[in-house]
Short mmCIF file of the C-alpha atoms (twelve columns), coordinates in Angstrom:
data_MODEL
# 
_entry.id   MODEL 
# 
loop_
_atom_site.group_PDB 
_atom_site.id 
_atom_site.type_symbol 
_atom_site.label_atom_id 
_atom_site.label_alt_id 
_atom_site.label_comp_id 
_atom_site.label_asym_id 
_atom_site.label_seq_id 
_atom_site.Cartn_x 
_atom_site.Cartn_y 
_atom_site.Cartn_z 
_atom_site.pdbx_PDB_model_num 
ATOM 1   C CA . MET A 1   15.576 3.983   -28.638 1 
ATOM 2   C CA . GLY A 2   18.229 5.067   -30.952 1 
ATOM 3   C CA . ALA A 3   16.443 3.792   -33.885 1 
ATOM 4   C CA . GLY A 4   13.264 5.596   -32.942 1 
ATOM 5   C CA . ILE A 5   15.254 8.762   -32.245 1 
ATOM 6   C CA . ALA A 6   16.651 8.631   -35.740 1 
ATOM 7   C CA . HIS A 7   13.327 8.055   -37.275 1 
ATOM 8   C CA . ALA A 8   12.053 11.125  -35.684 1 
ATOM 9   C CA . PHE A 9   14.799 13.386  -36.836 1 
ATOM 10  C CA . LEU A 10  14.767 11.923  -40.339 1 
ATOM 11  C CA . LEU A 11  11.055 12.626  -40.840 1 
ATOM 12  C CA . ALA A 12  11.825 16.160  -39.623 1 
ATOM 13  C CA . GLY A 13  14.277 16.537  -42.715 1 
ATOM 14  C CA . SER A 14  17.606 16.373  -40.672 1 
ATOM 15  C CA . HIS A 15  20.588 14.099  -41.952 1 
ATOM 16  C CA . VAL A 16  21.077 11.482  -39.554 1 
ATOM 17  C CA . THR A 17  24.030 9.243   -38.703 1 
ATOM 18  C CA . VAL A 18  23.670 6.246   -36.408 1 
ATOM 19  C CA . VAL A 19  26.970 4.805   -34.855 1 
ATOM 20  C CA . GLU A 20  26.779 1.259   -33.747 1 
ATOM 21  C CA . ARG A 21  29.579 -1.250  -31.984 1 
ATOM 22  C CA . ASP A 22  29.966 -3.376  -34.954 1 
ATOM 23  C CA . ASP A 23  28.908 -4.032  -38.614 1 
ATOM 24  C CA . ASP A 24  26.142 -6.434  -37.664 1 
ATOM 25  C CA . ALA A 25  24.475 -4.109  -35.184 1 
ATOM 26  C CA . ALA A 26  24.993 -1.172  -37.728 1 
ATOM 27  C CA . GLU A 27  23.219 -3.155  -40.330 1 
ATOM 28  C CA . GLY A 28  20.626 -4.042  -37.895 1 
ATOM 29  C CA . ALA A 29  20.051 -0.419  -37.089 1 
ATOM 30  C CA . ARG A 30  19.863 0.288   -40.761 1 
ATOM 31  C CA . GLY A 31  16.967 -2.098  -41.145 1 
ATOM 32  C CA . ARG A 32  14.890 -0.959  -37.944 1 
ATOM 33  C CA . VAL A 33  15.216 2.683   -39.238 1 
ATOM 34  C CA . LEU A 34  14.298 2.169   -42.821 1 
ATOM 35  C CA . ASP A 35  11.478 -0.116  -41.960 1 
ATOM 36  C CA . SER A 36  9.984  2.147   -39.511 1 
ATOM 37  C CA . VAL A 37  10.444 5.184   -42.044 1 
ATOM 38  C CA . ALA A 38  8.630  3.192   -44.589 1 
ATOM 39  C CA . ALA A 39  5.747  2.297   -42.083 1 
ATOM 40  C CA . SER A 40  5.368  6.184   -41.743 1 
ATOM 41  C CA . VAL A 41  5.326  6.770   -45.670 1 
ATOM 42  C CA . ALA A 42  2.719  4.072   -45.783 1 
ATOM 43  C CA . ARG A 43  0.618  5.883   -43.162 1 
ATOM 44  C CA . GLY A 44  0.908  8.958   -44.757 1 
ATOM 45  C CA . SER A 45  2.909  10.726  -42.121 1 
ATOM 46  C CA . THR A 46  5.307  12.337  -44.525 1 
ATOM 47  C CA . GLU A 47  4.721  13.559  -48.092 1 
ATOM 48  C CA . GLU A 48  8.586  12.511  -48.794 1 
ATOM 49  C CA . THR A 49  9.147  9.086   -50.179 1 
ATOM 50  C CA . ALA A 50  11.048 6.419   -48.036 1 
ATOM 51  C CA . ASP A 51  13.894 6.492   -50.820 1 
ATOM 52  C CA . ALA A 52  14.333 10.176  -50.393 1 
ATOM 53  C CA . ILE A 53  14.433 10.053  -46.890 1 
ATOM 54  C CA . GLY A 54  16.873 7.270   -46.921 1 
ATOM 55  C CA . THR A 55  19.242 9.261   -48.874 1 
ATOM 56  C CA . ARG A 56  19.791 11.562  -45.576 1 
ATOM 57  C CA . PHE A 57  20.471 8.437   -43.499 1 
ATOM 58  C CA . THR A 58  23.960 6.678   -42.881 1 
ATOM 59  C CA . VAL A 59  25.190 4.169   -40.257 1 
ATOM 60  C CA . ALA A 60  28.704 3.583   -39.137 1 
ATOM 61  C CA . THR A 61  30.771 1.818   -36.380 1 
ATOM 62  C CA . ALA A 62  33.206 4.627   -35.717 1 
ATOM 63  C CA . THR A 63  32.697 7.694   -33.558 1 
ATOM 64  C CA . ASP A 64  34.814 9.805   -36.281 1 
ATOM 65  C CA . ALA A 65  31.452 9.638   -38.457 1 
ATOM 66  C CA . PHE A 66  30.192 12.400  -35.955 1 
ATOM 67  C CA . ALA A 67  33.044 14.878  -36.719 1 
ATOM 68  C CA . ASP A 68  30.555 17.230  -38.487 1 
ATOM 69  C CA . ALA A 69  27.444 16.787  -36.689 1 
ATOM 70  C CA . ASP A 70  25.504 19.600  -34.926 1 
ATOM 71  C CA . LEU A 71  23.967 17.322  -32.346 1 
ATOM 72  C CA . VAL A 72  25.004 13.844  -31.137 1 
ATOM 73  C CA . ILE A 73  22.544 11.973  -28.778 1 
ATOM 74  C CA . GLU A 74  23.748 9.070   -26.666 1 
ATOM 75  C CA . ALA A 75  21.403 6.318   -26.460 1 
ATOM 76  C CA . VAL A 76  23.430 3.386   -25.185 1 
ATOM 77  C CA . PRO A 77  21.796 1.100   -22.317 1 
ATOM 78  C CA . GLU A 78  21.372 2.574   -18.989 1 
ATOM 79  C CA . ASP A 79  24.758 1.731   -17.596 1 
ATOM 80  C CA . LEU A 80  26.825 4.517   -16.229 1 
ATOM 81  C CA . GLY A 81  30.175 3.204   -17.280 1 
ATOM 82  C CA . LEU A 82  28.861 2.258   -20.931 1 
ATOM 83  C CA . LYS A 83  27.391 6.065   -20.961 1 
ATOM 84  C CA . LEU A 84  30.717 7.510   -19.715 1 
ATOM 85  C CA . ASP A 85  32.651 5.755   -22.232 1 
ATOM 86  C CA . ALA A 86  30.355 6.661   -25.172 1 
ATOM 87  C CA . LEU A 87  30.121 10.269  -24.372 1 
ATOM 88  C CA . THR A 88  33.886 11.025  -23.768 1 
ATOM 89  C CA . ARG A 89  34.585 9.007   -27.005 1 
ATOM 90  C CA . VAL A 90  32.136 11.112  -29.005 1 
ATOM 91  C CA . GLU A 91  33.006 14.446  -27.341 1 
ATOM 92  C CA . ALA A 92  36.428 13.904  -28.574 1 
ATOM 93  C CA . VAL A 93  35.643 14.118  -32.254 1 
ATOM 94  C CA . LEU A 94  32.941 16.980  -31.975 1 
ATOM 95  C CA . GLY A 95  33.521 20.412  -33.094 1 
ATOM 96  C CA . ALA A 96  33.443 23.100  -30.290 1 
ATOM 97  C CA . ASP A 97  29.994 24.454  -31.130 1 
ATOM 98  C CA . ALA A 98  28.256 20.892  -31.345 1 
ATOM 99  C CA . ALA A 99  25.932 19.853  -28.915 1 
ATOM 100 C CA . LEU A 100 25.961 16.489  -26.816 1 
ATOM 101 C CA . ALA A 101 23.094 15.070  -25.320 1 
ATOM 102 C CA . SER A 102 22.169 11.753  -23.234 1 
ATOM 103 C CA . ASN A 103 18.894 10.009  -23.609 1 
ATOM 104 C CA . THR A 104 19.151 8.726   -20.046 1 
ATOM 105 C CA . SER A 105 15.946 8.300   -18.099 1 
ATOM 106 C CA . SER A 106 17.558 8.466   -14.672 1 
ATOM 107 C CA . ILE A 107 21.364 8.871   -14.642 1 
ATOM 108 C CA . SER A 108 22.447 12.286  -13.248 1 
ATOM 109 C CA . ILE A 109 23.388 14.775  -16.057 1 
ATOM 110 C CA . ASP A 110 25.694 16.498  -13.629 1 
ATOM 111 C CA . GLY A 111 27.417 13.246  -13.013 1 
ATOM 112 C CA . LEU A 112 27.905 12.596  -16.558 1 
ATOM 113 C CA . ALA A 113 29.004 16.236  -17.127 1 
ATOM 114 C CA . GLY A 114 31.653 16.132  -14.660 1 
ATOM 115 C CA . ARG A 115 33.665 13.605  -17.044 1 
ATOM 116 C CA . LEU A 116 33.356 16.050  -20.027 1 
ATOM 117 C CA . ASP A 117 35.498 18.716  -21.303 1 
ATOM 118 C CA . ARG A 118 32.617 21.040  -22.400 1 
ATOM 119 C CA . PRO A 119 29.974 20.369  -19.754 1 
ATOM 120 C CA . GLU A 120 28.404 23.610  -21.009 1 
ATOM 121 C CA . ARG A 121 27.435 22.010  -24.403 1 
ATOM 122 C CA . PHE A 122 25.838 18.898  -22.743 1 
ATOM 123 C CA . LEU A 123 22.399 18.349  -21.530 1 
ATOM 124 C CA . GLY A 124 19.852 15.321  -21.282 1 
ATOM 125 C CA . LEU A 125 17.238 14.720  -24.063 1 
ATOM 126 C CA . HIS A 126 14.809 11.972  -22.546 1 
ATOM 127 C CA . PHE A 127 12.860 10.309  -25.341 1 
ATOM 128 C CA . PHE A 128 9.964  7.938   -24.555 1 
ATOM 129 C CA . ASN A 129 9.385  4.595   -25.912 1 
ATOM 130 C CA . PRO A 130 8.028  4.083   -28.741 1 
ATOM 131 C CA . VAL A 131 9.473  7.229   -30.044 1 
ATOM 132 C CA . PRO A 132 7.424  7.637   -33.101 1 
ATOM 133 C CA . ALA A 133 4.159  7.430   -31.007 1 
ATOM 134 C CA . SER A 134 5.443  9.454   -27.995 1 
ATOM 135 C CA . ALA A 135 4.713  13.145  -27.808 1 
ATOM 136 C CA . LEU A 136 6.998  14.298  -24.916 1 
ATOM 137 C CA . VAL A 137 10.687 14.870  -24.621 1 
ATOM 138 C CA . GLU A 138 12.334 15.932  -21.326 1 
ATOM 139 C CA . VAL A 139 15.020 18.585  -21.790 1 
ATOM 140 C CA . VAL A 140 17.141 17.947  -18.648 1 
ATOM 141 C CA . ARG A 141 19.443 20.982  -17.775 1 
ATOM 142 C CA . GLY A 142 22.571 20.330  -15.905 1 
ATOM 143 C CA . ALA A 143 24.112 22.784  -13.435 1 
ATOM 144 C CA . GLN A 144 26.720 23.845  -16.109 1 
ATOM 145 C CA . THR A 145 24.546 23.472  -19.295 1 
ATOM 146 C CA . ASP A 146 24.593 26.789  -21.308 1 
ATOM 147 C CA . GLY A 147 21.121 28.380  -21.284 1 
ATOM 148 C CA . ALA A 148 21.186 29.179  -25.034 1 
ATOM 149 C CA . LEU A 149 21.667 25.325  -25.590 1 
ATOM 150 C CA . VAL A 150 18.437 24.604  -23.532 1 
ATOM 151 C CA . GLU A 151 16.507 26.939  -25.840 1 
ATOM 152 C CA . GLN A 152 18.032 25.343  -28.863 1 
ATOM 153 C CA . ALA A 153 16.982 21.909  -27.466 1 
ATOM 154 C CA . ARG A 154 13.523 23.088  -27.175 1 
ATOM 155 C CA . GLY A 155 13.639 24.219  -30.636 1 
ATOM 156 C CA . TRP A 156 14.895 20.785  -31.807 1 
ATOM 157 C CA . VAL A 157 12.222 18.944  -30.018 1 
ATOM 158 C CA . SER A 158 9.491  21.135  -31.460 1 
ATOM 159 C CA . ALA A 159 10.832 20.611  -34.959 1 
ATOM 160 C CA . ILE A 160 10.402 16.830  -34.738 1 
ATOM 161 C CA . ALA A 161 6.686  17.623  -33.671 1 
ATOM 162 C CA . LYS A 162 7.167  16.685  -30.006 1 
ATOM 163 C CA . THR A 163 6.596  18.631  -27.011 1 
ATOM 164 C CA . PRO A 164 9.487  19.690  -24.799 1 
ATOM 165 C CA . ILE A 165 9.217  19.979  -21.126 1 
ATOM 166 C CA . VAL A 166 12.518 21.412  -19.239 1 
ATOM 167 C CA . VAL A 167 13.519 19.966  -16.048 1 
ATOM 168 C CA . HIS A 168 16.452 20.475  -13.637 1 
ATOM 169 C CA . ASP A 169 18.976 17.464  -12.907 1 
ATOM 170 C CA . ALA A 170 17.440 15.319  -10.125 1 
ATOM 171 C CA . PRO A 171 17.376 11.576  -9.705  1 
ATOM 172 C CA . GLY A 172 14.707 10.018  -12.232 1 
ATOM 173 C CA . PHE A 173 13.953 13.698  -13.493 1 
ATOM 174 C CA . ALA A 174 10.226 13.989  -13.723 1 
ATOM 175 C CA . SER A 175 8.863  11.414  -16.029 1 
ATOM 176 C CA . SER A 176 10.990 8.226   -14.834 1 
ATOM 177 C CA . ARG A 177 10.529 9.151   -11.198 1 
ATOM 178 C CA . LEU A 178 6.674  9.175   -11.616 1 
ATOM 179 C CA . GLY A 179 6.639  6.387   -14.027 1 
ATOM 180 C CA . VAL A 180 8.958  4.047   -12.183 1 
ATOM 181 C CA . ALA A 181 6.934  4.430   -8.973  1 
ATOM 182 C CA . ILE A 182 3.709  3.486   -10.670 1 
ATOM 183 C CA . GLY A 183 5.453  0.559   -12.432 1 
ATOM 184 C CA . LEU A 184 6.987  -0.783  -9.321  1 
ATOM 185 C CA . GLU A 185 3.909  -0.695  -7.447  1 
ATOM 186 C CA . ALA A 186 1.949  -2.412  -10.373 1 
ATOM 187 C CA . ILE A 187 4.574  -5.348  -10.059 1 
ATOM 188 C CA . ARG A 188 4.092  -5.471  -6.213  1 
ATOM 189 C CA . MET A 189 0.341  -5.592  -6.876  1 
ATOM 190 C CA . LEU A 190 0.869  -8.841  -9.105  1 
ATOM 191 C CA . GLU A 191 3.405  -10.268 -6.875  1 
ATOM 192 C CA . GLU A 192 0.660  -10.136 -4.129  1 
ATOM 193 C CA . GLY A 193 -1.985 -11.517 -6.237  1 
ATOM 194 C CA . VAL A 194 -4.034 -8.327  -6.163  1 
ATOM 195 C CA . ALA A 195 -5.219 -8.802  -9.812  1 
ATOM 196 C CA . SER A 196 -3.964 -10.247 -13.111 1 
ATOM 197 C CA . ALA A 197 -1.460 -8.169  -15.330 1 
ATOM 198 C CA . GLU A 198 -4.160 -7.570  -17.662 1 
ATOM 199 C CA . ASP A 199 -6.492 -6.101  -15.198 1 
ATOM 200 C CA . ILE A 200 -3.767 -4.046  -13.403 1 
ATOM 201 C CA . ASP A 201 -2.996 -2.376  -16.778 1 
ATOM 202 C CA . ALA A 202 -6.620 -1.910  -17.689 1 
ATOM 203 C CA . ALA A 203 -7.409 -0.181  -14.277 1 
ATOM 204 C CA . MET A 204 -4.719 2.534   -15.630 1 
ATOM 205 C CA . THR A 205 -5.770 2.501   -19.154 1 
ATOM 206 C CA . LEU A 206 -9.348 2.631   -18.610 1 
ATOM 207 C CA . GLY A 207 -9.504 4.180   -15.271 1 
ATOM 208 C CA . TYR A 208 -6.835 6.860   -15.747 1 
ATOM 209 C CA . LYS A 209 -6.524 7.152   -19.527 1 
ATOM 210 C CA . HIS A 210 -3.043 6.212   -19.654 1 
ATOM 211 C CA . PRO A 211 -2.114 5.042   -23.178 1 
ATOM 212 C CA . VAL A 212 -0.454 1.814   -22.108 1 
ATOM 213 C CA . GLY A 213 -0.644 -0.028  -18.721 1 
ATOM 214 C CA . PRO A 214 2.422  -0.098  -16.291 1 
ATOM 215 C CA . LEU A 215 3.165  -3.607  -16.751 1 
ATOM 216 C CA . LYS A 216 3.032  -3.729  -20.616 1 
ATOM 217 C CA . LEU A 217 5.112  -0.608  -20.371 1 
ATOM 218 C CA . THR A 218 7.709  -2.330  -18.486 1 
ATOM 219 C CA . ASP A 219 7.722  -5.159  -21.063 1 
ATOM 220 C CA . LEU A 220 8.140  -2.548  -23.884 1 
ATOM 221 C CA . VAL A 221 10.992 -0.846  -21.981 1 
ATOM 222 C CA . GLY A 222 12.647 -3.878  -20.626 1 
ATOM 223 C CA . LEU A 223 12.462 -5.489  -17.526 1 
ATOM 224 C CA . ASP A 224 16.179 -5.187  -17.156 1 
ATOM 225 C CA . VAL A 225 16.226 -1.427  -18.114 1 
ATOM 226 C CA . ARG A 226 13.494 -0.863  -15.306 1 
ATOM 227 C CA . LEU A 227 15.411 -2.802  -12.657 1 
ATOM 228 C CA . GLY A 228 18.568 -0.787  -13.322 1 
ATOM 229 C CA . ILE A 229 16.736 2.673   -13.115 1 
ATOM 230 C CA . ALA A 230 14.818 1.479   -9.992  1 
ATOM 231 C CA . GLU A 231 18.165 0.173   -8.345  1 
ATOM 232 C CA . TYR A 232 19.679 3.581   -9.202  1 
ATOM 233 C CA . LEU A 233 16.704 5.547   -7.614  1 
ATOM 234 C CA . ALA A 234 16.706 3.429   -4.721  1 
ATOM 235 C CA . GLY A 235 20.245 4.397   -4.059  1 
ATOM 236 C CA . GLU A 236 19.402 7.989   -4.500  1 
ATOM 237 C CA . LEU A 237 16.028 8.334   -2.960  1 
ATOM 238 C CA . GLY A 238 15.510 5.433   -0.762  1 
ATOM 239 C CA . ASP A 239 13.481 2.407   -0.003  1 
ATOM 240 C CA . ARG A 240 10.326 3.417   -1.897  1 
ATOM 241 C CA . PHE A 241 12.099 2.550   -5.058  1 
ATOM 242 C CA . GLU A 242 13.518 -0.822  -3.994  1 
ATOM 243 C CA . PRO A 243 12.842 -3.165  -6.894  1 
ATOM 244 C CA . PRO A 244 10.348 -6.045  -6.105  1 
ATOM 245 C CA . ALA A 245 11.516 -9.600  -5.729  1 
ATOM 246 C CA . LEU A 246 9.303  -10.462 -8.720  1 
ATOM 247 C CA . LEU A 247 11.158 -8.090  -10.990 1 
ATOM 248 C CA . ARG A 248 14.520 -9.384  -9.922  1 
ATOM 249 C CA . ARG A 249 13.572 -12.961 -10.297 1 
ATOM 250 C CA . MET A 250 12.191 -12.396 -13.828 1 
ATOM 251 C CA . VAL A 251 15.463 -10.387 -14.904 1 
ATOM 252 C CA . ALA A 252 17.564 -13.147 -13.564 1 
ATOM 253 C CA . GLU A 253 15.406 -15.867 -15.487 1 
ATOM 254 C CA . GLY A 254 16.128 -13.980 -18.905 1 
ATOM 255 C CA . LYS A 255 12.355 -12.790 -19.150 1 
ATOM 256 C CA . LEU A 256 12.959 -9.142  -20.028 1 
ATOM 257 C CA . GLY A 257 9.792  -8.268  -21.979 1 
ATOM 258 C CA . ARG A 258 9.217  -7.774  -25.879 1 
ATOM 259 C CA . LYS A 259 12.760 -8.118  -26.662 1 
ATOM 260 C CA . THR A 260 13.196 -11.569 -25.333 1 
ATOM 261 C CA . GLY A 261 9.603  -12.638 -26.220 1 
ATOM 262 C CA . GLU A 262 8.359  -13.058 -22.542 1 
ATOM 263 C CA . GLY A 263 7.841  -10.590 -19.553 1 
ATOM 264 C CA . PHE A 264 4.534  -9.966  -17.788 1 
ATOM 265 C CA . TYR A 265 2.999  -10.973 -21.231 1 
ATOM 266 C CA . LEU A 266 4.067  -13.155 -24.166 1 
ATOM 267 C CA . TRP A 267 5.481  -11.534 -27.226 1 
ATOM 268 C CA . ASP A 268 6.898  -12.381 -30.374 1 
ATOM 269 C CA . ALA A 269 10.478 -12.179 -29.823 1 
ATOM 270 C CA . GLN A 270 12.242 -9.110  -31.749 1 
# 
């Protein structure tokens, strides 16, 4: 997700820095972003050359690299402790007027903001996977988020050629709450033998014009990520979000979707 977000802002003309946990991860991020940029150039999505865009892109391993940033978007895995650690470390190096955002798809923005020194400069910016092909970004407004920052965020999203929707902080916001509900029901249907994964997905892509079926989307997002979101929503909203046994079993077996080469479908491991 971080590489996709970086790609979107680079194509819009921004200077982008990606901070990773170590040198290997940083170089991996560099490769993913530049490969994605090169593909966009080849498709004619931008009039700039890949080399020109690359001059605006850097990678680093220390949060100090964000000291002059106007906006930092946290995109670590969907784990409360990891997010709080990342956000508090980044906030400590940001200027007073800089904006800080989380790409969380379900964790409470107010809950995260409660650990920050400047909650009025914090909000959610929930991007969708894959970022380059998606048209939507949820702007999640916390109870203390400055109204002017929300309007700024709408402008940033529009500037990267995506459509912003503004939602108030609530478990799962709008998109994850709906999307996870469909995804979990699709897994239950597969578990019960109602139909194959391919046919369940076809029911949604052909019958309801969804761009990708719920089981294939779960593979793209990561079964472990979807399990974490479902567990959080079950705790907040009740048993209707209780993860199916099939999902738990596949995660325990390491079948996490595209990133491991196997989920509800077989993939070339990334």
